[in-house]
BAKOLNU-182358 format. One record per atom (N, C-alpha, C): atom name; residue in three letters; x negated, y negated, z negated. Coordinates in steps of 0.02 Angstrom, whole numbers, plus 32768, in hexadecimal, padded with zeros to 4 digits. Layout:
{node "CA"; "Ala"; {X; Y; Z}};
...
//
This chain:
{node "N"; "Met"; {49ED; EB6F; 7BE8}};
{node "CA"; "Met"; {4A07; EB79; 7C2A}};
{node "C"; "Met"; {4A46; EBA3; 7C26}};
{node "N"; "Arg"; {4A7B; EB8C; 7C43}};
{node "CA"; "Arg"; {4ABA; EBB0; 7C42}};
{node "C"; "Arg"; {4AB8; EBEB; 7C71}};
{node "N"; "Lys"; {4AE6; EC1A; 7C67}};
{node "CA"; "Lys"; {4AEA; EC55; 7C90}};
{node "C"; "Lys"; {4AF2; EC44; 7CDA}};
{node "N"; "Thr"; {4B1F; EC13; 7CE8}};
{node "CA"; "Thr"; {4B2A; EC02; 7D2E}};
{node "C"; "Thr"; {4AEC; EBE3; 7D4E}};
{node "N"; "Gln"; {4AC7; EBBB; 7D26}};
{node "CA"; "Gln"; {4A89; EB9E; 7D40}};
{node "C"; "Gln"; {4A56; EBD7; 7D4E}};
{node "N"; "Phe"; {4A53; EC07; 7D1F}};
{node "CA"; "Phe"; {4A25; EC3E; 7D26}};
{node "C"; "Phe"; {4A38; EC67; 7D64}};
{node "N"; "Ser"; {4A77; EC77; 7D6C}};
{node "CA"; "Ser"; {4A8E; EC9E; 7DA6}};
{node "C"; "Ser"; {4A7D; EC7A; 7DE8}};
{node "N"; "Arg"; {4A89; EC39; 7DEA}};
{node "CA"; "Arg"; {4A78; EC14; 7E26}};
{node "C"; "Arg"; {4A2D; EC11; 7E31}};
{node "N"; "Gly"; {4A07; EC0D; 7DFB}};
{node "CA"; "Gly"; {49BE; EC0E; 7E01}};
{node "C"; "Gly"; {49A5; EC50; 7E1F}};
{node "N"; "Val"; {49C1; EC87; 7E08}};
{node "CA"; "Val"; {49AF; ECC9; 7E25}};
{node "C"; "Val"; {49C3; ECCA; 7E6F}};
{node "N"; "Gly"; {49FF; ECB2; 7E7E}};
{node "CA"; "Gly"; {4A16; ECB1; 7EC4}};
{node "C"; "Gly"; {49E9; EC88; 7EF0}};
{node "N"; "Asn"; {49D5; EC4E; 7ED9}};
{node "CA"; "Asn"; {49A8; EC23; 7F00}};
{node "C"; "Asn"; {4965; EC44; 7F0C}};
{node "N"; "Arg"; {494B; EC64; 7ED9}};
{node "CA"; "Arg"; {490B; EC87; 7EE0}};
{node "C"; "Arg"; {490F; ECC3; 7F0F}};
{node "N"; "Leu"; {4949; ECE7; 7F0C}};
{node "CA"; "Leu"; {4954; ED1E; 7F3A}};
{node "C"; "Leu"; {4956; ED05; 7F82}};
{node "N"; "Lys"; {497A; ECCD; 7F8D}};
{node "CA"; "Lys"; {497D; ECB1; 7FD1}};
{node "C"; "Lys"; {4939; EC9E; 7FEB}};
{node "N"; "Phe"; {4911; EC7C; 7FC0}};
{node "CA"; "Phe"; {48CE; EC68; 7FD4}};
{node "C"; "Phe"; {48A4; ECA5; 7FE7}};
{node "N"; "Ala"; {48A5; ECD7; 7FBB}};
{node "CA"; "Ala"; {487E; ED14; 7FC8}};
{node "C"; "Ala"; {4895; ED38; 8006}};
{node "N"; "Arg"; {48D7; ED39; 8011}};
{node "CA"; "Arg"; {48F3; ED59; 804E}};
{node "C"; "Arg"; {48D9; ED34; 808C}};
{node "N"; "Asp"; {48DC; ECF1; 808A}};
{node "CA"; "Asp"; {48C4; ECCB; 80C4}};
{node "C"; "Asp"; {4879; ECD6; 80CF}};
{node "N"; "Glu"; {4852; ECD6; 809A}};
{node "CA"; "Glu"; {480A; ECE1; 809F}};
{node "C"; "Glu"; {47FB; ED27; 80BA}};
{node "N"; "Ala"; {4827; ED57; 80AD}};
{node "CA"; "Ala"; {481E; ED9B; 80C6}};
{node "C"; "Ala"; {4835; EDA4; 810F}};
{node "N"; "Gly"; {484D; ED6C; 812C}};
{node "CA"; "Gly"; {4862; ED6D; 8172}};
{node "C"; "Gly"; {48A8; ED85; 817E}};
{node "N"; "Met"; {48D0; ED8A; 8149}};
{node "CA"; "Met"; {4915; ED9E; 8151}};
{node "C"; "Met"; {4941; ED5F; 814C}};
{node "N"; "Arg"; {4969; ED53; 817D}};
{node "CA"; "Arg"; {4990; ED14; 817E}};
{node "C"; "Arg"; {49D7; ED1B; 8168}};
{node "N"; "Thr"; {49F0; ED59; 8162}};
{node "CA"; "Thr"; {4A36; ED62; 814F}};
{node "C"; "Thr"; {4A3D; ED90; 8114}};
{node "N"; "Ala"; {4A75; ED89; 80F1}};
{node "CA"; "Ala"; {4A85; EDB5; 80BA}};
{node "C"; "Ala"; {4A8E; EDFD; 80D4}};
{node "N"; "Gly"; {4AA7; EE03; 8110}};
{node "CA"; "Gly"; {4AB0; EE45; 812F}};
{node "C"; "Gly"; {4A6F; EE6B; 8138}};
{node "N"; "Gln"; {4A3B; EE46; 814D}};
{node "CA"; "Gln"; {49F9; EE67; 8156}};
{node "C"; "Gln"; {49DE; EE7F; 8113}};
{node "N"; "Leu"; {49E5; EE56; 80E0}};
{node "CA"; "Leu"; {49CE; EE6A; 809E}};
{node "C"; "Leu"; {49F7; EEA3; 8083}};
{node "N"; "Ala"; {4A39; EEA0; 808E}};
{node "CA"; "Ala"; {4A65; EED6; 8076}};
{node "C"; "Ala"; {4A52; EF18; 8095}};
{node "N"; "Asp"; {4A43; EF18; 80D6}};
{node "CA"; "Asp"; {4A2E; EF56; 80F9}};
{node "C"; "Asp"; {49EE; EF72; 80DB}};
{node "N"; "Arg"; {49BE; EF46; 80CE}};
{node "CA"; "Arg"; {497F; EF5C; 80B0}};
{node "C"; "Arg"; {4987; EF76; 806A}};
{node "N"; "Met"; {49B8; EF59; 8045}};
{node "CA"; "Met"; {49C4; EF6C; 7FFF}};
{node "C"; "Met"; {49F2; EFA7; 7FF8}};
{node "N"; "Gly"; {4A19; EFB6; 802C}};
{node "CA"; "Gly"; {4A4A; EFEB; 8027}};
{node "C"; "Gly"; {4A87; EFD5; 7FFD}};
{node "N"; "Leu"; {4A95; EF94; 7FFE}};
{node "CA"; "Leu"; {4ACC; EF78; 7FD8}};
{node "C"; "Leu"; {4B00; EF5C; 8008}};
{node "N"; "Ala"; {4B3C; EF52; 7FEF}};
{node "CA"; "Ala"; {4B6F; EF31; 8017}};
{node "C"; "Ala"; {4B5C; EEE8; 8022}};
{node "N"; "Glu"; {4B6B; EECE; 805C}};
{node "CA"; "Glu"; {4B5A; EE88; 806C}};
{node "C"; "Glu"; {4B7A; EE59; 803B}};
{node "N"; "Leu"; {4BB9; EE68; 8028}};
{node "CA"; "Leu"; {4BDC; EE3D; 7FF9}};
{node "C"; "Leu"; {4BB6; EE39; 7FB5}};
{node "N"; "Thr"; {4B9D; EE71; 7F9F}};
{node "CA"; "Thr"; {4B77; EE72; 7F60}};
{node "C"; "Thr"; {4B39; EE44; 7F66}};
{node "N"; "Val"; {4B15; EE4B; 7F9D}};
{node "CA"; "Val"; {4AD9; EE22; 7FA7}};
{node "C"; "Val"; {4AEC; EDD7; 7FAB}};
{node "N"; "Arg"; {4B21; EDC8; 7FCF}};
{node "CA"; "Arg"; {4B37; ED82; 7FD3}};
{node "C"; "Arg"; {4B47; ED65; 7F8E}};
{node "N"; "Arg"; {4B68; ED8D; 7F64}};
{node "CA"; "Arg"; {4B78; ED76; 7F21}};
{node "C"; "Arg"; {4B38; ED6A; 7EF8}};
{node "N"; "His"; {4B07; ED93; 7F01}};
{node "CA"; "His"; {4AC7; ED89; 7EDF}};
{node "C"; "His"; {4AA5; ED49; 7EF9}};
{node "N"; "Leu"; {4AA5; ED40; 7F3B}};
{node "CA"; "Leu"; {4A83; ED06; 7F59}};
{node "C"; "Leu"; {4AA6; ECC4; 7F46}};
{node "N"; "Arg"; {4AE8; ECC5; 7F3D}};
{node "CA"; "Arg"; {4B0B; EC89; 7F28}};
{node "C"; "Arg"; {4B07; EC7D; 7EDE}};
{node "N"; "Gly"; {4AF2; ECB0; 7EB8}};
{node "CA"; "Gly"; {4AF1; ECA9; 7E70}};
{node "C"; "Gly"; {4B35; ECB6; 7E4F}};
{node "N"; "Asp"; {4B62; ECD4; 7E75}};
{node "CA"; "Asp"; {4BA4; ECE5; 7E59}};
{node "C"; "Asp"; {4B9F; ED1D; 7E26}};
{node "N"; "Thr"; {4B72; ED4C; 7E34}};
{node "CA"; "Thr"; {4B65; ED84; 7E06}};
{node "C"; "Thr"; {4B1A; ED8F; 7E03}};
{node "N"; "Leu"; {4B04; EDAC; 7DCB}};
{node "CA"; "Leu"; {4ABE; EDBC; 7DC2}};
{node "C"; "Leu"; {4AB2; EE06; 7DD3}};
{node "N"; "Pro"; {4A7D; EE16; 7DF6}};
{node "CA"; "Pro"; {4A6C; EE5B; 7E01}};
{node "C"; "Pro"; {4A57; EE7B; 7DBF}};
{node "N"; "Asp"; {4A65; EEBC; 7DB7}};
{node "CA"; "Asp"; {4A4C; EEDE; 7D7C}};
{node "C"; "Asp"; {49FF; EEE7; 7D81}};
{node "N"; "Val"; {49E1; EEFD; 7D4D}};
{node "CA"; "Val"; {4997; EF00; 7D4B}};
{node "C"; "Val"; {497D; EF2D; 7D82}};
{node "N"; "Glu"; {499B; EF67; 7D8C}};
{node "CA"; "Glu"; {4984; EF95; 7DBF}};
{node "C"; "Glu"; {4988; EF76; 7E04}};
{node "N"; "Thr"; {49BF; EF53; 7E12}};
{node "CA"; "Thr"; {49C7; EF32; 7E53}};
{node "C"; "Thr"; {4996; EEF9; 7E5B}};
{node "N"; "Leu"; {4989; EED4; 7E26}};
{node "CA"; "Leu"; {4958; EE9E; 7E28}};
{node "C"; "Leu"; {4912; EEBB; 7E39}};
{node "N"; "Met"; {4903; EEF4; 7E1C}};
{node "CA"; "Met"; {48C2; EF13; 7E2B}};
{node "C"; "Met"; {48BF; EF2B; 7E74}};
{node "N"; "Arg"; {48F8; EF43; 7E8E}};
{node "CA"; "Arg"; {48F9; EF57; 7ED5}};
{node "C"; "Arg"; {48F3; EF1B; 7F03}};
{node "N"; "Tyr"; {4915; EEE3; 7EF1}};
{node "CA"; "Tyr"; {490C; EEA5; 7F18}};
{node "C"; "Tyr"; {48C2; EE92; 7F1B}};
{node "N"; "Ala"; {48A2; EE92; 7EE2}};
{node "CA"; "Ala"; {485B; EE7F; 7EE0}};
{node "C"; "Ala"; {4832; EEAB; 7F0D}};
{node "N"; "Ala"; {483D; EEED; 7F0B}};
{node "CA"; "Ala"; {4816; EF1B; 7F34}};
{node "C"; "Ala"; {4823; EF10; 7F7F}};
{node "N"; "Val"; {4861; EF08; 7F91}};
{node "CA"; "Val"; {4874; EEFD; 7FD8}};
{node "C"; "Val"; {485A; EEBA; 7FF1}};
{node "N"; "Leu"; {485A; EE87; 7FC6}};
{node "CA"; "Leu"; {4845; EE44; 7FDC}};
{node "C"; "Leu"; {47FB; EE37; 7FD2}};
{node "N"; "Gly"; {47D8; EE66; 7FB4}};
{node "CA"; "Gly"; {4790; EE5D; 7FAB}};
{node "C"; "Gly"; {477C; EE29; 7F78}};
{node "N"; "Val"; {47A5; EE24; 7F43}};
{node "CA"; "Val"; {4797; EDF4; 7F0E}};
{node "C"; "Val"; {479D; EE19; 7ECB}};
{node "N"; "Thr"; {4792; EDF5; 7E94}};
{node "CA"; "Thr"; {479A; EE14; 7E52}};
{node "C"; "Thr"; {47DE; EE00; 7E37}};
{node "N"; "Thr"; {47F5; EE24; 7E05}};
{node "CA"; "Thr"; {4833; EE10; 7DE5}};
{node "C"; "Thr"; {482C; EDCB; 7DC5}};
{node "N"; "Asp"; {47F2; EDBB; 7DAC}};
{node "CA"; "Asp"; {47E7; ED77; 7D90}};
{node "C"; "Asp"; {47F3; ED42; 7DC5}};
{node "N"; "Asp"; {47E1; ED51; 7E03}};
{node "CA"; "Asp"; {47EC; ED21; 7E38}};
{node "C"; "Asp"; {4836; ED13; 7E44}};
{node "N"; "Leu"; {4861; ED42; 7E32}};
{node "CA"; "Leu"; {48A8; ED3C; 7E3F}};
{node "C"; "Leu"; {48CF; ED1F; 7E04}};
{node "N"; "Leu"; {48AD; ED16; 7DCB}};
{node "CA"; "Leu"; {48CF; ECFC; 7D90}};
{node "C"; "Leu"; {48BD; ECB3; 7D85}};
{node "N"; "Pro"; {48EF; EC89; 7D78}};
{node "CA"; "Pro"; {48E2; EC42; 7D6A}};
{node "C"; "Pro"; {48B9; EC3B; 7D2B}};
{node "N"; "Arg"; {4891; EC08; 7D27}};
{node "CA"; "Arg"; {4869; EBFB; 7CEC}};
{node "C"; "Arg"; {4890; EBD4; 7CB9}};
{node "N"; "Leu"; {4883; EBE3; 7C7A}};
{node "CA"; "Leu"; {48A0; EBBE; 7C42}};
{node "C"; "Leu"; {4869; EB93; 7C26}};
{node "N"; "Asp"; {487D; EB57; 7C0D}};
{node "CA"; "Asp"; {484C; EB2E; 7BE8}};
{node "C"; "Asp"; {4836; EB55; 7BAB}};
{node "N"; "Ser"; {47FB; EB47; 7B93}};
{node "CA"; "Ser"; {47E0; EB6D; 7B5A}};
{node "C"; "Ser"; {480B; EB68; 7B1C}};
{node "N"; "Asn"; {4831; EB32; 7B15}};
{node "CA"; "Asn"; {485C; EB29; 7ADB}};
{node "C"; "Asn"; {48A3; EB3F; 7AE8}};
{node "N"; "Gln"; {48B1; EB58; 7B22}};
{node "CA"; "Gln"; {48F5; EB69; 7B36}};
{node "C"; "Gln"; {48FD; EBB5; 7B38}};
{node "N"; "Gln"; {4933; EBCD; 7B1F}};
{node "CA"; "Gln"; {4942; EC15; 7B1F}};
{node "C"; "Gln"; {4986; EC20; 7B3D}};
{node "N"; "Pro"; {4990; EC5A; 7B5B}};
{node "CA"; "Pro"; {49D4; EC69; 7B74}};
{node "C"; "Pro"; {4A05; EC69; 7B3A}};
{node "N"; "Ala"; {4A43; EC59; 7B4A}};
{node "CA"; "Ala"; {4A77; EC5A; 7B16}};
{node "C"; "Ala"; {4A7B; EC9F; 7AF8}};
{node "N"; "Gly"; {4A7F; ECA2; 7AB6}};
{node "CA"; "Gly"; {4A85; ECE1; 7A93}};
{node "C"; "Gly"; {4A43; ED05; 7A8A}};
{node "N"; "Ser"; {4A0B; ECE8; 7AA0}};
{node "CA"; "Ser"; {49CB; ED09; 7A9A}};
{node "C"; "Ser"; {49B4; ED0A; 7A52}};
{node "N"; "Arg"; {4999; ED42; 7A3D}};
{node "CA"; "Arg"; {497F; ED48; 79F9}};
{node "C"; "Arg"; {4933; ED4B; 79FA}};
{node "N"; "Ile"; {4916; ED46; 7A35}};
{node "CA"; "Ile"; {48CE; ED48; 7A3C}};
{node "C"; "Ile"; {48B2; ED02; 7A2E}};
{node "N"; "Ala"; {4881; ECFE; 7A02}};
{node "CA"; "Ala"; {4861; ECBE; 79F2}};
{node "C"; "Ala"; {4838; ECA7; 7A2E}};
{node "N"; "Ala"; {4838; EC66; 7A39}};
{node "CA"; "Ala"; {4811; EC49; 7A70}};
{node "C"; "Ala"; {47C8; EC49; 7A5F}};
//
């Protein structure tokens, strides 16, 4: 999975979790997160990835786990540059 695919996957999962949490706009989520709306929009579009701490805060605010926000990789597929054996 390429970085852009991964970023978009995170963004899509964030959007789904946001909608499930009853928040319809990036602004609502930004207010709850204490982040700039532009930052949240970039995460939702997959333009940028949130850092680990921010991902954990998203999970807490949205009532999901960090695993719920990360796209799945096939068992034989590893991120580019990964040194971890599958």
